[in-house]
N, CA, C and O of each residue as an XYZ file, in Angstrom:
416
protein
N      25.192     53.691    -29.340
C      26.556     53.692    -29.835
C      26.786     52.388    -30.602
O      26.571     51.299    -30.072
N      27.214     52.512    -31.827
C      27.453     51.330    -32.632
C      28.901     50.898    -32.520
O      29.806     51.717    -32.355
N      29.097     49.605    -32.614
C      30.437     49.048    -32.547
C      31.164     49.285    -33.867
O      30.544     49.476    -34.913
N      32.475     49.267    -33.793
C      33.282     49.425    -35.001
C      33.163     48.197    -35.901
O      33.411     48.294    -37.103
N      32.800     47.081    -35.360
C      32.752     45.833    -36.131
C      31.342     45.430    -36.517
O      31.122     44.301    -36.957
N      30.388     46.326    -36.361
C      29.014     46.004    -36.717
C      28.880     45.687    -38.199
O      28.084     44.827    -38.576
N      29.650     46.371    -39.044
C      29.545     46.134    -40.489
C      29.978     44.720    -40.838
O      29.419     44.124    -41.758
N      30.965     44.160    -40.126
C      31.398     42.796    -40.434
C      30.309     41.791    -40.073
O      30.080     40.830    -40.808
N      29.650     42.005    -38.964
C      28.571     41.110    -38.560
C      27.401     41.237    -39.529
O      26.761     40.237    -39.856
N      27.113     42.446    -39.992
C      26.025     42.670    -40.937
C      26.319     41.998    -42.281
O      25.456     41.320    -42.840
N      27.527     42.184    -42.794
C      27.900     41.564    -44.079
C      27.877     40.041    -43.953
O      27.419     39.351    -44.863
N      28.363     39.521    -42.842
C      28.321     38.072    -42.634
C      26.904     37.540    -42.604
O      26.634     36.467    -43.144
N      25.993     38.274    -41.980
C      24.593     37.852    -41.936
C      23.967     37.875    -43.324
O      23.184     36.989    -43.665
N      24.304     38.879    -44.125
C      23.779     38.955    -45.493
C      24.311     37.792    -46.336
O      23.569     37.195    -47.115
N      25.595     37.477    -46.176
C      26.160     36.351    -46.927
C      25.525     35.028    -46.516
O      25.280     34.170    -47.363
N      25.259     34.855    -45.230
C      24.595     33.620    -44.790
C      23.163     33.547    -45.319
O      22.682     32.466    -45.660
N      22.483     34.689    -45.387
C      21.134     34.697    -45.955
C      21.184     34.350    -47.442
O      20.315     33.631    -47.935
N      22.187     34.850    -48.160
C      22.333     34.520    -49.577
C      22.640     33.042    -49.762
O      22.232     32.440    -50.755
N      23.352     32.462    -48.817
C      23.666     31.032    -48.882
C      22.393     30.193    -48.870
O      22.324     29.154    -49.526
N      21.390     30.643    -48.127
C      20.141     29.884    -48.035
C      19.415     29.826    -49.382
O      18.638     28.903    -49.626
N      19.663     30.805    -50.256
C      19.016     30.798    -51.578
C      19.856     30.086    -52.632
O      19.309     29.554    -53.598
N      21.179     30.069    -52.461
C      22.064     29.541    -53.496
C      22.399     28.068    -53.281
O      22.443     27.309    -54.249
N      22.631     27.652    -52.064
C      23.241     26.349    -51.798
C      22.308     25.140    -51.794
O      22.763     24.085    -52.236
N      21.061     25.176    -51.346
C      20.305     23.922    -51.148
C      20.141     23.050    -52.392
O      20.391     21.847    -52.322
N      19.734     23.613    -53.513
C      19.490     22.790    -54.702
C      20.777     22.171    -55.256
O      20.809     20.966    -55.505
N      21.851     22.968    -55.456
C      23.082     22.336    -55.928
C      23.650     21.321    -54.938
O      24.271     20.337    -55.342
N      23.441     21.555    -53.654
C      23.920     20.613    -52.641
C      23.241     19.264    -52.811
O      23.894     18.222    -52.746
N      21.925     19.281    -53.031
C      21.190     18.030    -53.239
C      21.640     17.337    -54.520
O      21.779     16.115    -54.551
N      21.867     18.118    -55.580
C      22.278     17.513    -56.851
C      23.684     16.934    -56.767
O      23.952     15.876    -57.337
N      24.586     17.616    -56.062
C      25.963     17.119    -55.950
C      25.995     15.829    -55.147
O      26.711     14.898    -55.516
N      25.237     15.750    -54.061
C      25.289     14.551    -53.228
C      24.514     13.373    -53.813
O      24.777     12.225    -53.457
N      23.563     13.644    -54.706
C      22.880     12.522    -55.366
C      23.628     12.059    -56.604
O      23.359     10.973    -57.117
N      24.572     12.873    -57.096
C      25.394     12.463    -58.225
C      24.839     12.858    -59.580
O      25.356     12.402    -60.600
N      23.810     13.687    -59.631
C      23.221     14.074    -60.917
C      23.582     15.513    -61.287
O      22.942     16.096    -62.161
N      24.565     16.079    -60.659
C      24.905     17.491    -60.859
C      25.613     17.695    -62.183
O      26.508     16.937    -62.556
N      25.191     18.744    -62.888
C      25.868     19.152    -64.102
C      26.930     20.195    -63.749
O      27.223     20.425    -62.576
N      27.492     20.812    -64.766
C      28.531     21.800    -64.515
C      27.970     23.038    -63.831
O      28.626     23.606    -62.958
N      26.785     23.463    -64.205
C      26.170     24.637    -63.586
C      25.899     24.420    -62.114
O      26.117     25.312    -61.295
N      25.419     23.222    -61.777
C      25.136     22.920    -60.374
C      26.428     22.843    -59.574
O      26.463     23.239    -58.409
N      27.483     22.341    -60.188
C      28.769     22.268    -59.477
C      29.314     23.666    -59.216
O      29.870     23.927    -58.149
N      29.159     24.568    -60.185
C      29.620     25.947    -59.990
C      28.805     26.620    -58.896
O      29.365     27.300    -58.036
N      27.488     26.439    -58.918
C      26.646     27.044    -57.884
C      26.938     26.444    -56.510
O      26.825     27.134    -55.496
N      27.312     25.167    -56.470
C      27.697     24.536    -55.211
C      28.952     25.200    -54.643
O      29.025     25.472    -53.445
N      29.925     25.456    -55.494
C      31.163     26.113    -55.055
C      30.874     27.553    -54.616
O      31.419     28.024    -53.618
N      30.014     28.245    -55.365
C      29.641     29.610    -54.974
C      28.919     29.604    -53.635
O      29.183     30.458    -52.789
N      28.030     28.670    -53.434
C      27.311     28.554    -52.161
C      28.250     28.256    -51.008
O      28.111     28.831    -49.928
N      29.209     27.359    -51.227
C      30.186     27.080    -50.161
C      31.036     28.304    -49.867
O      31.378     28.559    -48.713
N      31.382     29.072    -50.912
C      32.143     30.305    -50.699
C      31.355     31.317    -49.886
O      31.902     31.966    -48.994
N      30.072     31.451    -50.191
C      29.225     32.349    -49.408
C      29.115     31.897    -47.959
O      29.152     32.714    -47.039
N      28.983     30.602    -47.765
C      28.874     30.058    -46.414
C      30.140     30.320    -45.611
O      30.074     30.805    -44.481
N      31.280     30.005    -46.185
C      32.558     30.205    -45.483
C      32.812     31.696    -45.253
O      33.254     32.093    -44.175
N      32.533     32.516    -46.263
C      32.726     33.955    -46.114
C      31.828     34.551    -45.045
O      32.278     35.364    -44.237
N      30.566     34.157    -45.034
C      29.627     34.659    -44.026
C      30.028     34.270    -42.620
O      30.025     35.095    -41.707
N      30.376     32.994    -42.456
C      30.815     32.549    -41.124
C      32.109     33.231    -40.700
O      32.294     33.546    -39.525
N      33.003     33.458    -41.659
C      34.260     34.145    -41.347
C      34.032     35.579    -40.918
O      34.611     36.029    -39.929
N      33.186     36.314    -41.655
C      32.903     37.702    -41.285
C      32.252     37.787    -39.905
O      32.612     38.642    -39.097
N      31.298     36.901    -39.641
C      30.634     36.941    -38.339
C      31.617     36.596    -37.223
O      31.609     37.243    -36.176
N      32.461     35.588    -37.432
C      33.425     35.201    -36.394
C      34.414     36.329    -36.109
O      34.695     36.624    -34.947
N      34.940     36.959    -37.151
C      35.900     38.049    -36.951
C      35.221     39.242    -36.291
O      35.785     39.856    -35.385
N      34.013     39.575    -36.739
C      33.296     40.703    -36.153
C      32.978     40.488    -34.686
O      33.157     41.391    -33.869
N      32.504     39.289    -34.346
C      32.200     38.997    -32.939
C      33.463     38.946    -32.089
O      33.460     39.386    -30.940
N      34.530     38.414    -32.649
C      35.790     38.332    -31.902
C      36.332     39.728    -31.589
O      36.729     40.003    -30.457
N      36.346     40.602    -32.585
C      36.866     41.947    -32.360
C      35.932     42.774    -31.493
O      36.383     43.615    -30.716
N      34.631     42.539    -31.623
C      33.688     43.266    -30.792
C      33.832     42.847    -29.330
O      33.793     43.697    -28.440
N      33.997     41.559    -29.070
C      34.142     41.117    -27.685
C      35.480     41.565    -27.115
O      35.588     41.789    -25.910
N      36.504     41.700    -27.960
C      37.783     42.200    -27.471
C      37.639     43.650    -27.032
O      38.225     44.058    -26.029
N      36.853     44.439    -27.788
C      36.615     45.818    -27.393
C      35.828     45.892    -26.100
O      36.040     46.806    -25.303
N      34.918     44.946    -25.872
C      34.133     44.958    -24.649
C      34.958     44.542    -23.441
O      34.649     44.939    -22.318
N      35.997     43.753    -23.651
C      36.839     43.321    -22.529
C      37.885     44.370    -22.155
O      38.519     44.258    -21.106
N      38.074     45.384    -22.997
C      39.079     46.413    -22.737
C      38.490     47.454    -21.799
O      37.382     47.945    -22.013
N      39.238     47.782    -20.765
C      38.780     48.798    -19.833
C      38.763     50.159    -20.514
O      39.691     50.504    -21.245
N      37.711     50.928    -20.275
C      37.612     52.256    -20.872
C      38.207     53.278    -19.931
O      37.909     53.286    -18.737
N      39.038     54.129    -20.465
C      39.601     55.243    -19.718
C      39.223     56.521    -20.449
O      38.590     56.474    -21.503
N      39.608     57.656    -19.894
C      39.312     58.910    -20.570
C      40.078     59.031    -21.883
O      39.651     59.756    -22.781
N      41.195     58.336    -22.004
C      41.975     58.394    -23.241
C      41.405     57.503    -24.334
O      41.525     57.830    -25.515
N      40.781     56.374    -23.963
C      40.325     55.416    -24.957
C      38.837     55.502    -25.259
O      38.363     54.803    -26.154
N      38.097     56.319    -24.559
C      36.653     56.390    -24.793
C      36.357     57.193    -26.058
O      37.156     58.022    -26.493
N      35.193     56.923    -26.629
C      34.742     57.670    -27.796
C      33.865     58.815    -27.320
O      32.999     58.622    -26.466
N      34.076     59.976    -27.852
C      33.312     61.145    -27.438
C      31.889     61.056    -27.971
O      31.670     60.620    -29.101
N      30.920     61.471    -27.156
C      29.533     61.482    -27.605
C      29.204     62.760    -28.357
O      28.218     62.807    -29.093
N      30.010     63.789    -28.186
C      29.850     65.026    -28.946
C      31.235     65.618    -29.186
O      32.212     65.217    -28.554
N      31.305     66.567    -30.098
C      32.605     67.149    -30.395
C      33.079     68.008    -29.226
O      32.266     68.509    -28.449
N      34.357     68.172    -29.107
C      34.924     68.929    -27.997
C      34.557     70.408    -28.055
O      34.551     71.075    -27.021
N      34.249     70.941    -29.254
C      33.889     72.348    -29.367
C      32.540     72.627    -28.708
O      32.289     73.748    -28.264
N      31.664     71.612    -28.640
C      30.339     71.797    -28.051
C      30.342     71.708    -26.535
O      29.362     72.077    -25.887
N      31.413     71.230    -25.977
C      31.466     71.025    -24.530
C      31.881     72.305    -23.823
O      32.807     72.987    -24.263
N      31.205     72.635    -22.731
C      31.627     73.812    -21.976
C      32.935     73.541    -21.252
O      33.269     72.399    -20.936
N      33.668     74.621    -20.998
C      34.938     74.478    -20.294
C      34.687     74.001    -18.878
O      35.387     73.119    -18.382
N      33.699     74.577    -18.232
C      33.328     74.184    -16.877
C      32.026     73.396    -16.969
O      31.000     73.965    -17.342
N      32.034     72.113    -16.642
C      30.807     71.331    -16.784
C      29.709     71.767    -15.821
O      28.546     71.424    -16.032
N      30.045     72.513    -14.772
C      29.052     72.970    -13.807
C      28.542     74.375    -14.125
O      27.692     74.892    -13.401
N      29.040     75.001    -15.189
C      28.620     76.343    -15.557
C      27.231     76.300    -16.190
O      26.807     75.279    -16.731
N      26.540     77.424    -16.109
C      25.224     77.545    -16.731
C      25.426     77.559    -18.243
O      26.312     78.260    -18.732
N      24.627     76.803    -18.996
C      24.803     76.765    -20.445
C      24.579     78.131    -21.078
O      23.835     78.957    -20.549
N      25.217     78.357    -22.193
C      25.078     79.598    -22.931
C      23.697     79.626    -23.576
O      23.317     78.654    -24.228
N      22.927     80.717    -23.414
C      21.572     80.751    -23.977
C      21.561     80.967    -25.487
O      20.500     80.842    -26.099
N      22.681     81.281    -26.109
C      22.801     81.431    -27.567
C      21.781     82.426    -28.116
O      21.001     82.102    -29.012
N      21.798     83.639    -27.569
C      20.968     84.711    -28.113
C      19.589     84.818    -27.505
O      18.818     85.686    -27.914
N      19.248     83.993    -26.566
C      17.941     84.094    -25.939
C      17.912     85.307    -25.010
O      18.920     85.652    -24.393
N      16.782     85.930    -24.922
C      16.627     87.113    -24.076
C      16.241     86.673    -22.676
O      15.381     85.810    -22.502
N      16.877     87.266    -21.685
C      16.546     86.917    -20.306
C      15.176     87.460    -19.953
O      14.805     88.543    -20.407
N      14.428     86.739    -19.163
C      13.124     87.250    -18.739
C      13.313     88.433    -17.775
O      14.282     88.473    -17.018
N      12.391     89.380    -17.811
C      12.526     90.530    -16.881
C      12.350     90.056    -15.439
O      11.587     89.132    -15.157
N      13.058     90.699    -14.557
C      13.016     90.302    -13.130
C      11.885     90.967    -12.412
O      11.700     90.749    -11.214
């Protein structure tokens, strides 16, 4: 069963991975003082990716842990199958759906 917030954690992880490719070189150039305009723009883009990735992961983990702390009841649980597939009596013998009974 996947969490509702898995996509936020996934997007945050992708943004953090992109940060590893975008940010290191402009970061070094900005702090040494030799950065041109292109390096400054890439530095800002890298910082945006970093903040966005951390934000998505924090929100996803926060909402996921909130769902885990909530008690599950029959009203709040997610169904594992549609209600049409469920038998009325859970103790009844399943419907053979056209299978022929073996001779006795």
